[in-house]
C-alpha positions in Angstrom: 4.5 9.2 0.5 3.5 6.4 -1.9 0.1 5.9 -3.3 -1.1 2.3 -3.9 -4.1 1.5 -6.1 -5.6 -2.0 -6.2 -8.5 -2.8 -8.5 -10.7 -5.6 -7.3 -13.1 -7.5 -9.5 -15.6 -9.3 -7.3 -17.6 -12.4 -8.2 -20.9 -11.4 -9.8 -23.6 -10.7 -7.3 -21.3 -10.6 -4.2 -20.5 -6.8 -4.1 -22.7 -6.1 -1.0 -21.1 -9.0 0.9 -17.7 -7.8 -0.1 -18.5 -4.3 1.2 -19.5 -5.8 4.5 -16.4 -7.9 4.7 -14.2 -5.0 3.7 -15.7 -2.9 6.6 -14.6 -5.7 9.0 -11.2 -6.2 7.5 -10.0 -2.7 6.7 -8.5 -2.4 10.2 -5.8 -4.9 9.1 -4.5 -2.4 6.6 -5.1 0.7 8.7 -3.2 -0.7 11.7 -0.2 -1.6 9.6 3.1 0.2 9.8 3.3 3.1 7.4 -0.4 3.2 6.4 -1.7 6.8 6.6 -5.2 6.3 5.2 -7.3 4.4 2.7 -10.4 4.7 0.6 -12.5 2.2 -1.3 -14.6 3.3 -4.3 -17.1 1.2 -6.2 -17.3 1.2 -10.0 -20.3 2.9 -11.6 -20.2 1.3 -15.0 -19.1 -2.0 -13.5 -20.5 -2.3 -10.0 -18.7 -5.5 -9.3 -15.3 -3.6 -9.4 -13.7 -1.6 -6.7 -10.6 0.5 -6.4 -8.7 0.6 -3.1 -6.4 3.6 -2.6 -3.9 3.4 0.2 -1.4 6.1 1.2 1.8 4.4 2.5 4.8 6.1 4.0 7.2 4.0 1.9 6.9 1.4 -0.8 8.5 -1.2 1.5 5.8 -0.5 4.1 3.3 -2.1 1.6 5.4 -4.5 -0.4 7.5 -6.0 2.4 6.2 -5.1 5.9 2.5 -5.4 5.2 2.7 -8.3 2.7 4.8 -10.4 5.0 2.6 -9.7 8.1 -0.2 -11.5 9.8 -2.3 -8.4 9.0 -2.0 -9.3 5.3 -2.9 -12.9 6.0 -5.9 -11.8 8.1 -7.0 -9.2 5.4 -6.9 -11.8 2.7 -8.8 -14.3 4.8 -11.7 -11.8 5.2 -11.9 -10.5 1.6 -9.8 -12.8 -0.6 -12.6 -15.3 -1.5 -14.6 -12.5 -3.1 -12.0 -11.8 -5.8 -12.9 -13.1 -9.2 -9.3 -12.6 -10.3 -6.1 -11.4 -8.7 -6.1 -7.7 -7.9 -4.3 -5.3 -10.2 -1.9 -3.3 -8.0 0.1 -0.2 -8.9 2.2 2.2 -6.9 2.7 5.9 -7.6 5.2 8.6 -6.4 4.1 12.0 -5.2 5.3 14.4 -7.9 3.7 17.7 -7.1 
């Protein structure tokens, strides 16, 4: 199992609209091959930042299958315009 983290910085003052859009668009990730679950957390010190955590079966399920799918295109169409800068994405192995 692979853990993906993506840190989003949202345009100032648009966090509530982003949350509404995310609620509509999360299905595009959740319905994708290899997605087991996801969580979105809002920053406390910086409330215009969010971290998305997604558990994928394999790295390729995220980096190839999802990224080259219509689900990714649809996901970005719903939430992408809220991003003040490109998301910072990292992947982690399960070690213990």
